C-alpha positions in Angstrom: 0.0 0.5 -0.2 1.2 4.0 -0.8 1.3 5.7 1.8 0.9 9.4 2.1 4.8 10.0 1.2 4.0 8.6 -2.1 1.4 11.0 -2.8 3.5 13.5 -2.5 6.6 12.0 -4.5 3.6 11.4 -7.5 2.2 14.7 -7.3 6.3 17.2 -6.4 6.8 14.6 -9.8 4.0 15.9 -12.1 4.6 19.7 -11.0 8.0 19.3 -12.2 7.2 17.6 -15.6 4.4 20.2 -15.9 7.0 22.8 -15.4 9.7 21.7 -17.8 6.3 21.2 -20.3 7.0 17.5 -20.4 3.0 17.3 -21.0 2.5 13.8 -21.8 4.9 12.7 -19.1 3.1 14.6 -16.4 -0.2 13.6 -17.5 0.8 9.8 -16.7 2.0 10.4 -13.6 -1.4 13.0 -12.5 -3.2 8.9 -13.4 -1.3 7.4 -10.9 -1.9 10.1 -9.1 -5.3 9.7 -9.3 -5.1 6.0 -8.2 -3.1 6.4 -5.5 -5.6 9.1 -4.2 -8.9 8.8 -6.9 -10.6 11.6 -4.3 -7.7 14.1 -4.8 -9.0 17.5 -5.8 -6.1 18.8 -6.4 -4.7 16.0 -9.1 -8.1 16.7 -10.7 -7.2 19.6 -10.8 -4.5 18.9 -12.2 -4.9 16.7 -14.5 -7.8 19.6 -15.9 -4.3 22.0 -16.2 -2.2 20.0 -18.3 -5.5 18.6 -20.4 -5.5 22.3 -21.1 -2.2 22.7 -21.9 -1.9 19.9 -24.6 -4.3 21.2 -26.6 -7.0 17.7 -25.5 -9.5 20.1 -25.5 -11.5 16.7 -25.9 -10.3 15.1 -23.3 -11.5 18.3 -21.1 -14.9 18.1 -20.7 -15.1 15.1 -19.4 -12.4 15.3 -16.3 -14.3 18.8 -15.4 -17.5 17.0 -15.7 -15.9 15.1 -12.5 -14.5 17.8 -10.2 -17.6 19.7 -10.2 -19.3 16.5 -9.1 -17.2 15.2 -7.0 -17.9 19.3 -5.0 -21.5 20.3 -5.9 -21.6 22.0 -2.6 -19.0 24.2 -3.6 -19.8 25.0 -6.8 -21.3 28.2 -6.0 -22.6 31.8 -8.3 -23.8 34.9 -6.4 -24.4 33.0 -3.4 -27.2 30.8 -4.5 -25.1 27.0 -4.9 -25.9 25.0 -7.8 -26.3 21.5 -7.9 
């Protein structure tokens, strides 16, 4: 079983790969990160950002839908919660 340190290491490796514009590697690492922590909002946000940066717009919509589904309560517009 992987520990929190493993998750932190994967997150950091993803960050480095993205910062050096190695988007394919960063996306692979993000998928690994999501295997380790499937409920990680940070991992999903990172994956969405990387998909946008790598111009993979067709793959972006499902990821954004997952993010919105994951945190329905926090999605508010003008003080009203949208569900």
